[in-house]
C-alpha positions in Angstrom: 214.0 134.7 95.4 217.2 134.8 93.3 219.3 134.0 96.3 217.1 131.0 97.1 217.4 129.7 93.6 221.2 130.1 93.8 221.4 128.3 97.1 219.2 125.5 95.7 221.5 125.2 92.7 224.6 125.0 95.0 222.9 122.2 97.0 221.9 120.4 93.9 225.5 120.4 92.5 226.8 119.3 95.9 224.5 116.4 95.9 225.3 115.6 92.3 229.0 115.6 93.2 228.3 112.8 95.8 225.7 110.6 94.2 226.1 111.2 90.4 229.6 112.3 89.5 231.2 109.7 91.7 232.4 106.9 89.3 230.9 103.5 89.6 234.1 102.0 88.2 235.2 100.8 84.8 235.3 97.0 84.5 238.5 97.3 82.4 240.4 99.1 85.1 241.3 98.7 88.8 241.4 101.4 91.4 244.8 102.6 90.2 243.6 102.9 86.7 245.5 99.9 85.5 244.2 97.0 83.5 242.4 94.5 85.7 242.2 91.1 84.0 240.1 89.6 86.7 237.4 92.1 86.2 237.2 91.5 82.4 236.5 87.8 82.8 237.5 86.1 79.5 237.1 89.2 77.4 240.1 91.1 76.1 240.6 94.2 74.0 243.3 92.3 72.1 241.4 89.0 71.8 241.7 88.8 68.0 245.1 90.4 67.6 246.9 87.3 66.5 243.9 85.6 64.6 242.1 88.5 62.9 244.1 91.7 63.3 242.0 93.5 60.6 238.8 92.9 62.6 238.1 96.5 63.9 239.2 98.2 60.7 236.8 96.0 58.7 233.9 96.6 61.1 234.6 100.3 61.0 234.7 100.4 57.2 231.5 98.4 56.6 229.6 100.2 59.3 230.6 103.6 57.9 229.4 102.5 54.4 225.9 101.8 55.7 225.4 104.4 58.5 226.9 107.4 56.5 224.2 106.7 53.8 221.4 106.0 56.4 222.3 107.8 59.7 219.1 106.5 61.4 220.7 103.1 61.4 222.9 104.3 64.3 219.9 104.3 66.6 218.6 101.1 65.1 221.9 99.2 65.7 222.3 100.5 69.2 218.8 99.4 70.0 219.5 95.9 68.5 222.5 95.5 70.7 220.6 96.6 73.8 217.7 94.1 73.0 220.3 91.4 72.4 222.1 91.9 75.8 218.9 92.0 77.8 217.7 88.6 76.6 220.1 85.7 77.4 223.0 88.3 77.5 225.2 89.7 74.8 225.3 86.4 72.8 223.9 87.5 69.4 220.7 85.5 69.9 218.6 88.3 68.5 220.2 87.7 65.1 219.0 84.1 64.8 216.1 83.3 62.5 213.5 80.6 63.1 211.4 78.8 60.4 208.6 78.8 63.0 208.8 82.5 63.7 209.4 81.8 67.4 212.9 83.4 67.8 213.7 86.6 69.7 213.5 88.7 66.6 209.9 87.6 66.1 208.8 89.0 69.5 206.5 92.1 69.2 209.1 94.5 70.7 211.7 93.3 68.1 209.6 93.4 65.0 210.7 97.0 64.5 214.4 96.2 65.0 216.4 96.8 61.9 220.0 96.8 60.7 220.6 93.1 60.5 222.0 93.6 57.0 224.9 95.6 58.5 225.9 92.8 60.8 225.6 90.3 58.0 227.7 92.4 55.7 230.5 92.6 58.3 230.3 88.9 58.8 230.5 88.2 55.1 233.5 90.5 54.8 235.3 88.8 57.7 234.6 85.3 56.2 236.3 86.4 53.0 239.4 87.8 54.9 242.4 85.5 55.4 242.7 84.5 59.1 239.3 85.7 60.1 237.1 83.0 58.6 235.3 81.1 61.3 237.0 83.1 64.0 234.9 86.1 65.0 231.6 85.7 66.8 228.5 87.4 65.7 228.1 88.6 69.3 231.4 90.5 69.1 230.5 91.8 65.6 227.2 93.3 67.0 229.0 94.9 69.9 231.5 96.5 67.6 228.9 97.6 65.0 226.8 99.3 67.7 229.8 101.2 68.9 231.0 102.2 65.5 227.5 103.2 64.3 227.2 105.7 67.1 230.7 107.0 66.3 229.8 107.6 62.7 227.1 110.1 63.7 229.4 111.9 66.1 228.5 110.1 69.3 230.8 108.9 72.0 233.3 106.1 71.5 234.0 103.3 74.0 236.4 100.3 74.2 234.8 96.9 73.3 236.5 94.0 75.0 236.1 90.9 72.8 235.9 87.2 73.1 232.1 86.6 73.4 230.7 83.4 71.9 227.5 83.0 70.0 224.4 81.5 71.7 222.6 78.6 70.1 219.2 79.4 71.6 216.7 82.1 70.7 213.2 82.0 72.0 210.4 84.5 71.5 208.9 83.4 74.9 212.0 84.6 76.7 211.9 88.2 75.4 211.1 90.3 78.5 212.6 93.7 77.7 212.3 96.9 79.8 208.9 98.3 78.9 208.3 101.9 77.6 205.2 101.8 79.9 207.2 100.8 83.1 207.7 102.9 86.2 211.1 103.7 87.6 210.9 101.0 90.3 210.3 98.3 87.7 213.0 99.7 85.4 215.6 99.7 88.2 214.7 96.1 89.0 215.1 95.2 85.2 218.6 96.7 85.2 219.6 95.3 88.6 218.8 91.8 87.3 221.4 92.4 84.6 224.1 93.7 87.0 223.4 97.3 86.1 222.5 100.1 88.5 220.4 103.3 88.6 223.1 105.4 87.0 223.3 102.9 84.1 219.5 103.1 83.7 219.4 106.9 83.3 222.6 107.1 81.3 221.6 104.4 78.8 218.1 106.0 78.6 220.1 108.9 77.1 220.4 106.9 73.9 216.9 108.1 73.2 218.5 111.3 72.1 218.7 109.6 68.6 215.6 107.5 69.0 212.5 107.4 66.9 209.2 105.8 67.9 205.7 105.8 66.5 202.3 107.2 67.4 201.0 103.7 68.3 203.1 103.5 71.4 202.0 106.9 72.8 198.4 107.3 71.7 196.9 106.1 75.0 199.2 108.4 76.9 198.1 111.5 75.0 194.5 110.7 74.0 193.0 108.4 76.6 195.3 107.9 79.6 192.7 106.8 82.1 189.9 105.9 79.7 188.3 109.3 80.0 189.8 111.0 77.0 192.6 112.6 79.1 196.4 112.7 78.8 199.1 111.7 81.3 199.4 114.5 83.8 203.1 113.8 84.0 203.4 115.3 80.5 203.9 119.0 79.6 200.5 120.1 78.2 202.0 122.1 75.3 204.0 119.0 74.3 200.8 117.0 74.4 199.1 119.5 72.1 202.0 119.2 69.7 201.9 115.4 69.7 198.1 115.3 69.2 198.6 117.3 66.0 200.9 114.6 64.7 199.2 111.5 66.2 195.5 111.1 65.6 193.8 108.6 68.0 193.8 105.7 65.5 197.3 106.4 64.0 199.8 103.7 64.8 202.4 104.3 62.1 203.5 107.9 62.0 207.1 108.3 63.3 207.8 110.5 66.4 211.2 111.8 67.5 212.1 110.8 71.0 214.3 113.9 71.4 212.4 116.7 69.6 214.7 119.4 68.3 217.8 117.3 68.5 216.9 113.8 67.2 219.6 113.6 64.6 222.4 114.5 67.0 223.9 112.3 69.8 224.0 114.7 72.7 222.6 115.4 76.2 219.5 117.3 74.9 217.4 114.3 75.9 217.8 115.2 79.6 216.6 118.7 78.9 213.4 117.5 77.4 212.8 115.0 80.1 213.3 117.7 82.7 210.7 119.8 80.8 208.3 116.8 81.1 208.5 116.1 77.4 209.7 112.5 77.7 207.9 110.6 75.1 207.4 107.3 77.0 206.3 106.7 80.6 209.8 105.1 81.0 211.4 108.5 80.2 209.1 110.6 82.4 209.4 108.2 85.3 213.1 108.9 85.6 212.1 112.1 87.4 210.4 110.0 90.1 213.6 108.6 91.6 216.1 110.8 93.5 219.2 109.3 91.9 218.0 109.3 88.3 216.4 112.8 88.7 219.6 114.2 90.1 221.5 112.9 87.2 219.1 114.5 84.8 219.3 117.8 86.5 223.1 117.6 86.6 223.2 117.1 82.8 220.9 120.0 82.3 222.9 122.4 84.5 226.3 121.3 83.1 225.1 121.0 79.5 225.9 117.3 79.5 229.5 117.7 80.8 229.8 114.0 81.8 227.3 112.3 79.6 229.7 111.1 76.8 232.0 109.6 79.4 229.2 108.1 81.4 227.6 106.6 78.4 230.9 105.0 77.3 231.3 103.5 80.8 227.7 102.1 80.9 228.1 100.6 77.4 231.2 98.8 78.5 229.3 97.4 81.5 226.4 96.4 79.2 228.8 94.4 77.1 229.5 92.1 80.0 225.9 91.0 80.7 225.6 87.2 80.8 228.2 86.6 78.1 229.3 83.2 76.8 233.1 82.7 76.7 235.6 79.9 76.4 234.0 76.7 75.0 230.5 77.9 75.6 228.3 78.5 72.6 229.9 78.6 69.2 231.3 80.8 66.5 228.5 81.0 63.9 229.4 80.8 60.2 226.3 82.8 59.4 224.8 85.1 62.0 221.2 84.2 61.4 221.7 80.5 61.8 223.3 78.1 64.2 226.0 75.9 62.7 
């Protein structure tokens, strides 16, 4: 039996070496590892060097001031960035307010988004800085803040090419984010529509390592999955018992860690709990139903997350290119919550 397990592990790692560890490519580099300007479109790591050279140090300072005092803002700001990029691309449209309450931030999935004050504080600081006034887009600020917030809590760092422009349109009716109730086929389609692949799906799901949800989003899954007072059979029964103690059937507010045992640390532990059938959402558990995403999960478990930080950085760079506005498109907002 031990020999069979060893052989199975060897086969698994061989498969992982082919379908998981193989790089999908960094949009900032060509095959020789050199800068590839064609692949970056109109974005550039040095975009503001001559106009606002203090940009990244200001973003880093302000973000640290907020996140060091309230570490849970890291997950919140990362979530905000993801929600922004998946609707109209990474154009800062989630930041816009509407007097009619019909902007993206007013959609039900975004009502729990928080951290707007961090983006606003960065923007205010830049507007007071010589050379930076009216120069830096809110879309770029959000991209940098998300990166630096993760870094503050010890998570991975990634390069952020800059030069995005701010969108002028933000509609509640256009918010169609990947659902926590979706199966893997639907999730793969969601990501493919944004130019992202299966590896990006499972890697970016790893951000749930610092995620916090609420009982309201899992009550049906643990109390009444098919309408017969049962729970989702894809869940570990002992985990269900633990969740039931925390979440009563009518409780919609109590917070629940998405990575029990490691929710305050950005690490690969999320993949361990998914492999143990303790994924909080259906969208977590369903990653075991696809060969590519399942293999990635098993690889991270076996290697203790050896490639996760690098993979997460690469996928975040790719996310930052989703449906961006550049050149003369859009605008540079003076205040992030309002069009000029």
